[in-house]
C-alpha positions as CSV (number, residue, x, y, z in Angstrom):
1,M,90.7,67.2,97.1
2,T,89.6,69.4,99.0
3,A,91.6,71.8,101.2
4,L,91.0,74.1,104.0
5,Y,92.3,77.2,103.9
6,I,92.4,79.6,107.2
7,D,92.9,83.4,107.1
8,A,94.7,83.0,109.9
9,D,95.6,86.4,111.1
10,A,93.5,87.3,114.2
11,C,91.6,83.7,113.8
12,P,90.2,82.5,117.2
13,V,89.7,79.1,115.7
14,K,92.8,77.5,114.6
15,A,93.1,74.9,117.0
16,E,89.5,73.9,116.3
17,A,90.0,74.1,112.8
18,E,93.5,71.8,112.8
19,R,91.5,69.2,115.0
20,V,88.4,68.7,112.5
21,A,90.5,69.0,109.6
22,T,93.0,66.1,111.1
23,R,90.2,64.0,112.0
24,H,89.0,64.2,108.1
25,K,92.3,64.0,106.6
26,I,92.4,66.9,105.1
27,K,95.1,69.5,103.9
28,M,94.5,72.8,106.1
29,F,96.6,75.6,105.1
30,L,97.1,78.4,107.5
31,V,97.7,81.8,105.4
32,S,99.2,85.1,107.7
33,N,102.1,87.4,107.4
34,G,103.8,86.1,110.5
35,G,103.1,85.5,114.1
36,L,102.6,82.1,113.6
37,R,104.2,79.0,115.5
38,L,104.9,75.9,113.3
39,S,102.7,73.0,113.7
40,Q,104.0,69.7,113.8
41,N,101.0,68.2,111.9
42,P,101.8,66.7,108.7
43,L,98.6,68.1,107.3
44,V,98.9,71.7,108.4
45,E,101.4,74.1,105.6
46,V,102.1,77.2,107.7
47,V,102.1,80.0,105.0
48,I,103.8,83.3,106.0
49,V,103.3,85.6,103.3
50,P,104.9,88.9,102.7
51,D,103.8,92.3,104.4
52,G,101.3,94.5,102.5
53,P,97.9,95.1,102.4
54,D,95.8,91.4,101.8
55,V,98.6,89.9,100.7
56,A,97.3,86.7,102.9
57,D,93.9,87.4,101.3
58,M,95.1,87.1,97.9
59,W,96.9,84.1,98.3
60,I,93.7,82.4,99.5
61,A,91.6,83.6,96.9
62,E,93.8,82.6,94.1
63,R,94.4,79.1,95.3
64,C,90.4,78.2,96.9
65,G,87.8,76.8,94.8
66,P,85.3,74.1,94.4
67,G,85.5,71.6,97.0
68,D,87.6,74.1,99.6
69,V,86.8,75.5,102.4
70,V,87.7,78.5,103.8
71,V,87.6,80.0,107.1
72,T,87.8,84.1,107.3
73,G,85.9,87.1,108.9
74,D,87.2,89.2,106.0
75,I,84.2,89.5,104.1
76,P,85.6,91.3,100.6
77,L,87.6,88.1,100.9
78,A,84.9,85.6,101.2
79,A,83.2,87.1,98.3
80,K,86.1,86.3,96.3
81,C,86.4,82.6,97.6
82,V,82.5,82.3,97.3
83,E,82.9,83.3,93.6
84,A,85.8,81.0,93.0
85,G,83.3,78.0,94.4
86,A,85.2,77.6,97.9
87,R,82.7,76.9,100.9
88,V,83.0,79.7,103.3
89,L,82.7,80.3,107.0
90,K,83.1,82.9,109.2
91,H,84.7,82.2,112.9
92,N,81.4,82.3,114.6
93,G,80.0,79.4,112.2
94,E,78.3,81.3,110.1
95,A,78.3,80.3,106.4
96,L,78.9,82.8,103.4
97,T,77.1,82.0,100.4
98,A,76.3,83.3,97.0
99,R,72.6,83.9,97.9
100,N,74.0,86.1,101.3
101,I,77.3,87.2,100.5
102,G,75.9,90.8,98.9
103,N,74.0,91.5,101.8
104,V,76.8,90.9,104.1
105,L,78.7,92.8,101.9
106,A,76.6,95.6,101.6
107,T,76.0,95.7,105.5
108,R,79.8,95.3,105.7
109,D,79.9,99.1,103.9
110,L,77.5,100.8,106.1
111,M,78.8,99.6,109.1
112,A,82.2,101.3,107.3
113,D,80.0,104.3,106.1
114,L,78.6,104.7,110.0
115,R,81.9,104.6,111.6
116,A,83.8,107.0,109.3
117,A,80.7,109.6,109.9
118,D,80.8,109.3,113.6
119,P,84.4,109.0,114.7
120,F,83.6,109.1,118.8
121,R,81.1,106.0,117.9
122,Q,82.3,103.3,120.3
123,G,82.2,99.8,120.4
124,G,80.6,97.7,117.7
125,G,81.6,94.0,117.6
126,K,80.7,91.3,120.5
127,G,83.4,89.0,122.0
128,F,83.7,85.8,120.7
129,T,81.7,83.2,122.9
130,K,81.9,79.3,124.2
131,A,78.5,79.1,121.9
132,D,80.3,80.5,118.8
133,R,83.0,78.3,118.7
134,S,80.4,75.4,119.6
135,R,78.6,76.6,116.2
136,F,82.0,77.0,114.3
137,L,83.0,73.4,114.9
138,E,79.6,71.9,114.3
139,A,79.4,74.2,110.6
140,L,83.3,73.1,109.8
141,E,82.2,69.7,110.3
142,R,78.8,70.0,108.0
143,E,81.1,72.0,105.5
144,L,83.7,69.8,105.1
145,R,81.8,66.8,104.7
146,A,79.4,68.7,102.2
147,A,82.8,69.3,100.3
148,A,83.8,65.7,100.2
149,R,80.5,64.8,98.5
150,G,81.7,67.0,95.7
């Protein structure tokens, strides 16, 4: 049975994901190391993991698999989930797949190297927009339907 895993730390689309999961009657796991409000929704389980580097990521990676959908902005976690057979979406609706995860990882590593080489480099990411939210909702709907078909 399909489950939806949300890497909930700094996730801007938790409420949207809950609405879509509820409509599809799919169990949703909000995974974080704290700071989340408990949901009254019986389909939503808030999982609070101990503090530590990547503990929430490990919890998700150890449980997701084929037929599941994972929402994360963490590229190394996304790679592990893709490898496990899960469908993965970034918060802006971009799908991370076996075909593109290698390039996304390489770009992430290159950008980390550039930031490390120039400590005065400012900026980086752009803000989260209404268009990103809309793309996410469309993508999540598409991925949950595809996961249900098998």
